C-alpha positions as CSV (number, residue, x, y, z in Angstrom):
1,M,84.8,91.1,91.1
2,A,86.0,89.5,87.9
3,M,83.4,89.0,85.3
4,G,83.1,87.6,81.8
5,K,86.5,86.8,80.1
6,D,88.4,87.8,83.3
7,A,86.5,85.3,85.4
8,K,87.0,82.6,82.8
9,D,90.8,83.4,82.6
10,I,91.0,83.2,86.4
11,A,89.1,79.9,86.5
12,K,91.4,78.5,83.8
13,Y,94.5,79.6,85.7
14,I,93.2,78.0,88.9
15,A,92.3,74.8,87.1
16,S,95.8,74.6,85.6
17,G,97.4,74.4,89.0
18,Y,98.4,78.1,88.9
19,K,101.1,77.5,86.3
20,G,102.2,79.9,83.6
21,K,101.4,83.6,83.3
22,A,101.2,85.7,86.5
23,P,97.9,87.1,87.7
24,A,97.3,90.7,86.7
25,S,97.4,91.8,90.3
26,Y,101.0,90.5,90.5
27,V,102.2,93.8,88.9
28,A,101.5,95.5,92.2
29,C,103.7,93.1,94.1
30,S,106.7,93.0,91.7
31,G,107.2,96.8,91.7
32,C,108.3,96.6,95.4
33,H,109.3,93.0,95.9
34,G,111.0,92.1,92.5
35,T,109.9,89.8,89.8
36,K,110.9,86.7,91.8
37,G,110.0,88.0,95.2
38,E,113.7,88.7,95.9
39,G,113.0,92.2,97.3
40,V,114.0,95.6,96.1
41,P,116.3,97.8,98.2
42,Y,114.5,100.7,99.9
43,A,111.2,99.6,98.4
44,G,110.1,96.1,99.7
45,P,111.6,93.1,101.4
46,K,111.9,89.6,99.9
47,I,108.6,87.8,100.4
48,D,110.1,84.4,101.4
49,G,109.2,83.5,105.0
50,Y,106.1,85.7,105.2
51,D,102.4,84.7,105.5
52,I,101.7,85.9,102.0
53,A,97.9,85.4,102.1
54,N,97.5,87.3,105.4
55,I,99.8,90.2,104.2
56,I,97.9,90.5,100.9
57,A,94.6,90.7,102.8
58,S,95.7,92.9,105.7
59,G,98.8,94.8,104.6
60,K,102.0,95.1,106.8
61,K,103.9,97.8,108.5
62,G,107.6,97.4,108.1
63,F,110.9,99.3,108.4
64,I,110.6,100.7,104.9
65,G,106.9,101.8,105.2
66,K,103.5,100.3,105.1
67,M,102.3,97.8,102.4
68,P,98.6,98.5,101.8
69,A,95.9,95.8,102.2
70,F,94.5,94.5,99.0
71,K,91.5,92.7,100.4
72,T,89.0,95.3,99.1
73,L,90.8,95.6,95.8
74,I,90.8,92.0,94.6
75,T,88.3,89.1,94.8
76,P,88.9,86.1,97.0
77,I,89.7,84.1,93.9
78,Q,92.2,86.6,92.7
79,E,93.7,86.7,96.2
80,K,94.1,82.9,96.2
81,A,95.6,82.9,92.7
82,L,98.0,85.6,93.6
83,T,99.1,83.9,96.8
84,V,99.7,80.6,95.1
85,Y,101.6,82.2,92.3
86,L,103.8,84.2,94.7
87,Q,104.5,81.0,96.7
88,S,105.5,79.2,93.4
89,I,108.0,81.8,92.3
90,I,109.9,81.9,95.6
91,K,110.6,78.2,95.8
């Protein structure tokens, strides 16, 4: 769970309407799905058209392999911030 400065930064990010800098947990996504969610060949598909919140929480088995669940690794606030940020970059 985020504490101190991290919690304040997350709260500020949420209050700003999720604009600007990506959440720290975004790094885990971009490695396989690209910086704009466009997908990376043989690593991860484009994220457009998926239920992002559910996949972040539960993971997903696909043709390339299995994406791990992040529910136990990030807080609900971080999960929401990450979901909204990802949705914003694929539009």
